[in-house]
C-alpha positions in Angstrom: 19.4 8.9 11.6 20.2 5.8 13.8 17.7 3.0 13.7 15.8 2.6 17.1 16.7 -0.5 19.1 14.3 -3.3 18.4 12.9 -1.8 15.2 12.6 -3.4 11.8 13.1 -1.4 8.6 10.8 -2.4 5.7 10.5 -1.2 2.1 7.4 0.8 1.2 7.6 -0.3 -2.4 4.1 -1.2 -3.5 2.7 -0.4 -0.1 0.1 2.2 -1.2 -1.4 0.2 -4.1 -1.2 -3.1 -2.2 -3.1 -1.6 0.7 -5.7 0.5 -1.1 -5.9 -1.1 -4.5 -5.6 2.3 -6.1 -6.0 1.9 -9.9 -6.5 5.5 -11.0 -3.1 7.0 -11.8 -4.2 10.5 -10.9 -5.7 9.4 -7.6 -2.6 7.4 -6.9 -0.5 10.4 -7.6 -2.5 12.5 -5.2 -2.3 9.8 -2.5 1.5 10.1 -2.7 1.5 13.9 -2.3 -0.5 15.6 0.4 -2.1 12.4 1.5 1.0 10.3 1.9 1.0 10.6 5.7 -2.6 9.9 6.6 -2.8 7.4 3.7 0.3 5.5 4.9 -0.8 5.7 8.5 -4.2 4.2 7.8 -2.5 1.6 5.7 -0.5 0.5 8.7 -3.6 0.3 10.8 -5.6 -1.5 8.2 -2.9 -4.1 8.0 -2.8 -4.5 11.8 0.8 -3.4 11.9 0.6 -1.4 15.1 0.6 2.3 15.9 1.3 5.2 13.4 3.7 7.8 14.8 4.9 10.8 12.8 8.7 11.0 12.4 8.5 14.5 14.0 7.0 13.2 17.2 9.6 13.0 20.0 8.6 10.5 22.6 9.6 11.2 26.2 7.7 8.2 27.7 6.5 4.8 26.5 3.1 4.7 24.7 0.2 3.0 26.4 0.2 -0.5 24.7 -3.0 -1.7 26.4 -5.6 0.6 24.7 -6.7 -0.3 21.1 -7.6 3.3 20.5 -5.0 6.1 20.8 -5.1 9.6 19.5 -5.0 13.1 21.0 -6.1 16.7 20.5 -3.6 19.3 19.3 -6.0 21.9 20.7 -9.5 21.8 22.1 -11.8 20.3 19.5 -9.1 19.4 16.9 -7.7 15.8 16.9 -4.3 15.3 15.3 -3.2 12.1 13.6 0.6 12.3 14.4 0.0 9.4 16.8 -2.8 7.1 15.8 -3.9 3.7 16.8 -7.3 2.2 15.8 -8.7 -1.4 15.7 -9.0 -3.0 12.3 -12.8 -2.7 12.3 -12.9 0.9 13.4 -15.4 2.9 11.3 -13.0 5.8 11.4 -10.6 4.1 9.0 -13.0 3.9 6.1 -14.4 7.3 6.8 -11.1 9.1 6.7 -10.1 7.1 3.5 -13.2 8.3 1.6 -11.3 11.1 -0.2 -8.8 8.6 -1.5 -11.7 6.6 -2.9 -12.8 9.5 -5.0 -15.3 11.3 -2.7 -15.2 15.0 -1.9 -14.8 15.2 1.9 -18.0 16.1 3.7 -16.0 17.9 6.4 -14.7 20.6 4.0 -16.0 24.2 4.6 -19.0 24.8 2.2 -17.1 27.1 -0.2 -14.1 24.7 -0.3 -16.5 21.7 -0.8 -18.2 23.5 -3.7 -14.9 24.3 -5.3 -13.8 20.6 -5.0 -17.1 19.5 -6.5 -16.5 21.8 -9.5 -12.9 20.7 -9.9 -14.0 17.0 -9.7 -16.7 17.6 -12.3 -14.3 19.3 -14.7 -11.4 16.9 -14.3 -13.2 13.7 -13.5 -11.1 13.1 -10.3 -10.9 14.4 -6.8 -7.9 16.7 -6.5 -6.7 16.0 -2.9 -3.6 18.0 -3.5 -5.6 21.2 -4.1 -7.5 20.9 -0.9 -6.6 22.9 2.3 -3.6 21.5 4.2 -4.8 19.0 6.8 -8.0 18.0 4.9 -7.0 14.3 5.0 -5.3 14.6 8.4 -6.6 16.4 11.5 -9.7 17.7 9.8 -10.7 14.2 8.6 -10.0 12.5 11.9 -11.8 15.2 13.9 -14.9 15.0 11.7 -14.9 11.2 11.8 -14.5 11.0 15.5 -17.4 13.4 16.0 -19.6 11.4 13.5 -19.1 8.2 15.4 -19.2 9.6 18.9 -15.5 9.0 19.6 -14.3 12.6 20.2 -14.2 12.1 24.0 -11.6 9.4 23.5 -9.0 11.9 22.4 -6.3 12.6 24.9 -5.7 16.2 26.0 -3.3 18.4 24.1 -0.6 18.1 26.8 -0.2 14.4 26.0 1.2 14.7 22.5 1.0 18.4 21.5 2.1 20.4 24.5 3.5 23.1 22.1 1.2 24.6 19.4 2.5 24.8 15.9 2.6 28.6 16.2 5.5 28.2 18.7 7.4 25.5 16.8 10.5 27.6 16.7 11.1 27.0 20.4 13.5 24.3 19.4 16.2 27.0 18.5 15.9 29.0 21.7 18.7 28.0 24.1 16.6 29.4 27.0 13.9 26.8 26.5 14.6 23.3 27.7 12.5 20.3 26.8 11.5 20.1 30.5 10.0 23.6 30.2 7.7 22.6 27.3 6.2 19.3 28.6 4.1 18.3 31.6 3.8 15.3 33.9 1.3 13.6 31.6 3.2 14.3 28.3 4.1 11.2 26.3 5.5 12.9 23.3 6.0 16.3 21.8 5.1 17.0 18.2 7.8 19.1 16.6 5.7 20.4 13.6 8.1 19.6 10.8 6.3 21.8 8.3 6.8 24.8 10.5 10.5 24.1 11.2 11.5 23.1 7.7 13.5 26.2 7.0 15.4 26.1 10.3 15.9 22.5 11.2 18.9 22.0 8.9 20.7 25.2 9.9 23.5 25.0 12.5 21.5 25.1 15.8 22.4 27.4 18.7 24.4 25.7 21.4 22.1 24.5 24.2 18.9 24.6 22.1 16.7 21.5 21.8 17.5 21.4 18.1 21.1 21.1 19.0 20.2 18.2 21.2 18.4 16.6 18.3 21.5 17.1 16.1 23.7 15.4 18.7 21.3 12.5 18.9 21.4 12.1 15.2 17.6 12.8 14.9 17.8 15.4 12.2 
């Protein structure tokens, strides 16, 4: 994949432990599994390094560089962390990092929370990898924003998530152009990598958006 103009590539060696001072080998292992994205994203924010953007977010317009808070809903009531900017002193940072510090997330469903407590009691460590997908991502950010009265700051779904994950396969349909999927206020479109994992590396149909991504060297 070509390096974007004006960007700088840096090694992530030691990034997780330097940022979060993780000393428990099991916890560190879990941080580099399911939690790698949200953990890394918050690490960038805690270091004041700018805005976290998932690699499966395709920007169609420049980001707003003026606001110190930037995130959006993937659907009504659910805030996704594929684009995330928060000030260094934001209470959301510490709140979302609690599971990586050994706490069972308060935002888990009651049955899942009880199961996590039991597993923690038996093993002596919080097993983030065994929690439902998204526990340390959208679920965490949504709960934290609600707790601190920041939910209203989330941009509407059309801003970053104009296409829901259930329709992620639109990228292989030659009849669906990017212009059909976005709106006037769209800044980026999340491509839901986990949903297209099995199709993104297959030869794409001519004229599909995936074919365009291939031609741009983005896959």
